[in-house]
MARDREN-169127 format. One record per residue (C-alpha): residue number from 0; residue in three letters; x, y, z. Coordinates in Angstrom, 2 decimals. Example, Ala and Ser with C-alpha at 12.3 -4.5 7.8 and 13.67 -1.06 7.14 Angstrom:
REM residues 2
+-----+------+---------+---------+---------+
!  nr ! rest !      px !      py !      pz !
+-----+------+---------+---------+---------+
!   0 !  ALA !   12.30 !   -4.50 !    7.80 !
!   1 !  SER !   13.67 !   -1.06 !    7.14 !
+-----+------+---------+---------+---------+
END
This chain:
REM residues 186
+-----+------+---------+---------+---------+
!  nr ! rest !      px !      py !      pz !
+-----+------+---------+---------+---------+
!   0 !  MET !   97.93 !   79.93 !  119.49 !
!   1 !  LYS !   99.41 !   83.42 !  119.31 !
!   2 !  ILE !  100.69 !   84.92 !  116.08 !
!   3 !  TYR !  102.73 !   88.12 !  116.06 !
!   4 !  ILE !  102.30 !   90.76 !  113.38 !
!   5 !  LYS !  104.35 !   93.79 !  112.43 !
!   6 !  ASN !  102.91 !   97.25 !  111.60 !
!   7 !  MET !   99.64 !   97.09 !  113.53 !
!   8 !  VAL !   99.11 !  100.59 !  114.95 !
!   9 !  CYS !   95.38 !  101.25 !  115.25 !
!  10 !  ASP !   91.88 !   99.83 !  115.42 !
!  11 !  ARG !   91.58 !   99.86 !  111.62 !
!  12 !  CYS !   94.64 !   97.62 !  111.54 !
!  13 !  LYS !   92.91 !   95.22 !  113.91 !
!  14 !  ARG !   89.88 !   95.06 !  111.63 !
!  15 !  ALA !   92.03 !   94.50 !  108.53 !
!  16 !  VAL !   93.97 !   91.74 !  110.27 !
!  17 !  ARG !   90.76 !   90.07 !  111.51 !
!  18 !  ARG !   89.38 !   90.12 !  107.96 !
!  19 !  THR !   92.61 !   88.64 !  106.57 !
!  20 !  PHE !   92.64 !   85.82 !  109.13 !
!  21 !  GLU !   88.99 !   85.02 !  108.49 !
!  22 !  ASP !   89.54 !   85.10 !  104.71 !
!  23 !  VAL !   92.09 !   82.27 !  105.01 !
!  24 !  GLY !   89.86 !   80.24 !  107.33 !
!  25 !  LEU !   91.43 !   81.06 !  110.70 !
!  26 !  ASN !   89.39 !   82.04 !  113.73 !
!  27 !  PRO !   90.77 !   84.97 !  115.75 !
!  28 !  VAL !   89.79 !   84.86 !  119.42 !
!  29 !  GLN !   91.58 !   88.05 !  120.52 !
!  30 !  ILE !   93.31 !   90.75 !  118.49 !
!  31 !  ASP !   95.63 !   93.29 !  120.08 !
!  32 !  LEU !   98.18 !   95.57 !  118.49 !
!  33 !  GLY !  100.90 !   93.30 !  117.19 !
!  34 !  GLU !   99.37 !   89.97 !  118.16 !
!  35 !  VAL !   96.48 !   87.72 !  117.29 !
!  36 !  GLU !   95.31 !   84.76 !  119.31 !
!  37 !  ILE !   93.57 !   82.14 !  117.22 !
!  38 !  GLU !   91.57 !   78.99 !  118.04 !
!  39 !  GLU !   93.69 !   76.81 !  115.79 !
!  40 !  GLU !   96.89 !   75.16 !  117.05 !
!  41 !  GLU !   98.44 !   74.83 !  113.61 !
!  42 !  VAL !   98.54 !   77.27 !  110.68 !
!  43 !  SER !  101.03 !   75.67 !  108.30 !
!  44 !  ALA !   98.32 !   74.93 !  105.71 !
!  45 !  GLN !   97.19 !   78.57 !  105.65 !
!  46 !  ARG !  100.58 !   80.19 !  106.29 !
!  47 !  GLU !  101.36 !   81.11 !  102.69 !
!  48 !  LYS !   97.92 !   82.65 !  102.08 !
!  49 !  LEU !   98.02 !   84.39 !  105.46 !
!  50 !  THR !  101.45 !   85.86 !  104.75 !
!  51 !  ALA !  100.33 !   87.09 !  101.32 !
!  52 !  GLY !   97.06 !   88.51 !  102.67 !
!  53 !  LEU !   98.80 !   90.34 !  105.51 !
!  54 !  HIS !  101.48 !   91.66 !  103.18 !
!  55 !  LYS !   98.79 !   93.01 !  100.83 !
!  56 !  GLU !   97.39 !   94.99 !  103.79 !
!  57 !  GLY !  100.85 !   96.26 !  104.82 !
!  58 !  PHE !  101.54 !   93.80 !  107.65 !
!  59 !  GLU !  104.13 !   91.07 !  108.21 !
!  60 !  LEU !  104.21 !   87.89 !  110.25 !
!  61 !  LEU !  106.88 !   87.99 !  112.94 !
!  62 !  ASP !  108.66 !   84.75 !  113.71 !
!  63 !  ASP !  111.84 !   86.12 !  115.31 !
!  64 !  LYS !  111.33 !   86.41 !  119.09 !
!  65 !  ARG !  113.62 !   89.45 !  119.28 !
!  66 !  ILE !  111.64 !   91.29 !  116.62 !
!  67 !  GLN !  108.42 !   90.34 !  118.40 !
!  68 !  ILE !  109.67 !   92.09 !  121.54 !
!  69 !  ILE !  110.61 !   95.21 !  119.59 !
!  70 !  GLU !  107.25 !   95.28 !  117.85 !
!  71 !  LYS !  105.54 !   94.85 !  121.21 !
!  72 !  VAL !  107.48 !   97.87 !  122.58 !
!  73 !  LYS !  106.37 !   99.95 !  119.59 !
!  74 !  ASN !  102.76 !   98.86 !  119.95 !
!  75 !  ILE !  102.71 !   99.60 !  123.68 !
!  76 !  ILE !  104.13 !  103.08 !  123.09 !
!  77 !  THR !  101.72 !  103.76 !  120.23 !
!  78 !  ASP !   98.78 !  102.62 !  122.34 !
!  79 !  LEU !   99.97 !  104.72 !  125.26 !
!  80 !  ILE !  100.21 !  107.90 !  123.19 !
!  81 !  TYR !   97.26 !  107.51 !  120.84 !
!  82 !  ASN !   94.71 !  105.64 !  122.96 !
!  83 !  ARG !   95.60 !  106.37 !  126.56 !
!  84 !  ASP !   96.59 !  110.05 !  126.23 !
!  85 !  ASN !  100.06 !  109.21 !  127.57 !
!  86 !  GLU !   98.72 !  108.51 !  131.07 !
!  87 !  LEU !  101.51 !  106.87 !  133.03 !
!  88 !  ASP !  101.35 !  106.05 !  136.73 !
!  89 !  VAL !  104.96 !  104.83 !  136.59 !
!  90 !  ASN !  107.94 !  105.72 !  134.42 !
!  91 !  LEU !  108.14 !  104.34 !  130.87 !
!  92 !  SER !  110.74 !  101.69 !  131.70 !
!  93 !  GLU !  108.57 !  100.24 !  134.46 !
!  94 !  TYR !  105.49 !  100.43 !  132.23 !
!  95 !  LEU !  107.24 !   98.41 !  129.50 !
!  96 !  THR !  108.70 !   95.91 !  131.96 !
!  97 !  GLU !  105.25 !   95.24 !  133.43 !
!  98 !  ARG !  103.77 !   94.54 !  130.01 !
!  99 !  ILE !  106.59 !   92.60 !  128.36 !
! 100 !  TYR !  107.77 !   90.59 !  131.39 !
! 101 !  LYS !  111.45 !   91.11 !  130.62 !
! 102 !  GLU !  114.17 !   93.17 !  132.33 !
! 103 !  TYR !  114.18 !   96.73 !  131.02 !
! 104 !  SER !  117.93 !   96.63 !  130.36 !
! 105 !  TYR !  117.39 !   93.66 !  128.01 !
! 106 !  ILE !  114.44 !   95.35 !  126.26 !
! 107 !  SER !  116.32 !   98.64 !  125.94 !
! 108 !  ASN !  119.56 !   97.11 !  124.63 !
! 109 !  LEU !  117.68 !   94.91 !  122.15 !
! 110 !  PHE !  115.60 !   97.85 !  120.89 !
! 111 !  SER !  118.66 !  100.08 !  120.46 !
! 112 !  GLU !  120.67 !   97.34 !  118.77 !
! 113 !  VAL !  118.00 !   96.46 !  116.22 !
! 114 !  GLU !  116.34 !   99.86 !  115.67 !
! 115 !  GLY !  119.45 !  102.06 !  115.99 !
! 116 !  ILE !  117.56 !  104.41 !  118.33 !
! 117 !  THR !  116.79 !  104.32 !  122.05 !
! 118 !  ILE !  113.32 !  103.55 !  123.36 !
! 119 !  GLU !  113.20 !  107.02 !  124.90 !
! 120 !  LYS !  114.02 !  108.69 !  121.58 !
! 121 !  TYR !  111.38 !  106.56 !  119.82 !
! 122 !  TYR !  108.87 !  107.54 !  122.51 !
! 123 !  ILE !  109.65 !  111.23 !  122.03 !
! 124 !  LEU !  109.33 !  110.93 !  118.24 !
! 125 !  GLN !  105.93 !  109.28 !  118.64 !
! 126 !  LYS !  104.78 !  112.00 !  121.03 !
! 127 !  ILE !  105.90 !  114.73 !  118.65 !
! 128 !  GLU !  104.03 !  113.07 !  115.76 !
! 129 !  ARG !  100.92 !  113.07 !  117.95 !
! 130 !  VAL !  101.47 !  116.75 !  118.74 !
! 131 !  LYS !  101.76 !  117.48 !  115.00 !
! 132 !  GLU !   98.52 !  115.62 !  114.37 !
! 133 !  LEU !   96.70 !  117.55 !  117.10 !
! 134 !  LEU !   98.12 !  120.85 !  115.82 !
! 135 !  ILE !   96.89 !  120.06 !  112.31 !
! 136 !  TYR !   93.39 !  119.30 !  113.61 !
! 137 !  ASP !   93.43 !  122.80 !  115.13 !
! 138 !  GLU !   90.83 !  121.84 !  117.74 !
! 139 !  MET !   93.01 !  122.24 !  120.84 !
! 140 !  THR !   95.31 !  124.90 !  122.19 !
! 141 !  LEU !   98.95 !  124.08 !  122.80 !
! 142 !  SER !   98.24 !  124.09 !  126.54 !
! 143 !  GLU !   95.46 !  121.53 !  126.06 !
! 144 !  ILE !   97.75 !  119.38 !  123.93 !
! 145 !  ALA !  100.49 !  119.57 !  126.56 !
! 146 !  PHE !   98.01 !  118.56 !  129.25 !
! 147 !  GLN !   96.55 !  115.72 !  127.18 !
! 148 !  LEU !   99.97 !  114.26 !  126.42 !
! 149 !  ASN !  101.11 !  114.63 !  130.01 !
! 150 !  TYR !  103.82 !  117.25 !  129.44 !
! 151 !  SER !  104.82 !  119.10 !  132.58 !
! 152 !  SER !  104.37 !  122.45 !  130.81 !
! 153 !  THR !  103.68 !  124.08 !  127.47 !
! 154 !  ALA !  107.24 !  125.41 !  127.49 !
! 155 !  TYR !  108.65 !  121.90 !  127.87 !
! 156 !  LEU !  106.48 !  120.65 !  125.01 !
! 157 !  SER !  107.58 !  123.58 !  122.82 !
! 158 !  ASN !  111.26 !  123.00 !  123.58 !
! 159 !  GLN !  111.02 !  119.28 !  122.85 !
! 160 !  PHE !  109.03 !  119.96 !  119.68 !
! 161 !  LYS !  111.65 !  122.46 !  118.45 !
! 162 !  SER !  114.56 !  120.15 !  119.24 !
! 163 !  VAL !  112.95 !  117.34 !  117.20 !
! 164 !  THR !  111.43 !  119.29 !  114.30 !
! 165 !  GLY !  113.57 !  122.42 !  114.12 !
! 166 !  SER !  110.53 !  124.68 !  114.43 !
! 167 !  THR !  108.23 !  125.78 !  117.20 !
! 168 !  PRO !  104.68 !  124.45 !  117.34 !
! 169 !  THR !  103.41 !  127.88 !  116.26 !
! 170 !  GLN !  105.75 !  127.96 !  113.25 !
! 171 !  PHE !  104.75 !  124.39 !  112.38 !
! 172 !  LYS !  101.07 !  125.24 !  112.58 !
! 173 !  LYS !  101.54 !  128.19 !  110.21 !
! 174 !  LEU !  103.24 !  125.99 !  107.63 !
! 175 !  ARG !  100.82 !  124.44 !  105.22 !
! 176 !  ASN !  103.48 !  122.20 !  103.70 !
! 177 !  ILE !  103.35 !  119.88 !  106.70 !
! 178 !  HIS !  105.74 !  116.96 !  106.81 !
! 179 !  ARG !  104.36 !  114.23 !  109.04 !
! 180 !  HIS !  105.74 !  110.74 !  109.31 !
! 181 !  SER !  103.70 !  107.59 !  109.23 !
! 182 !  ILE !  103.72 !  105.94 !  112.66 !
! 183 !  ASP !  105.32 !  102.78 !  111.35 !
! 184 !  ASP !  108.09 !  104.79 !  109.64 !
! 185 !  LEU !  109.45 !  106.03 !  112.97 !
+-----+------+---------+---------+---------+
END
């Protein structure tokens, strides 16, 4: 049985979710961002404890199919940017369609309707948050960051960064009062 969960964005989230499922007596077989496959076919007896345990860790059970699709889009984009260095062999719409098994127009309209932002804008915001993180680490040059995140050029990255944040990457890096957003707040 698959169970869908909101706010899973990293490997630590997977570990916390696994622990929560095991604490209520459920046996996870596979855990991916946003979804857990369990051995059990029924969870009604543990549902209340599971909901409370997940909520305590900052997660939510997702029962609405539309919200599950949106959460899946967010998790795919997060994984793409944070774990796969934004490596795309196809465009984003095709990438999402291949992983969600729905028409892109449906996915896009649903996402925009519920989130009030386009998938492309969400994708850009996530990329810029990753750029901020890499700038703060101060281990890579802007050119290396642009290359890692698959930007066509440093200039394009800088322009996109400035249009989203209002400052250039260099200005941002000089600021010590850095305002980053949590991934699940985007």
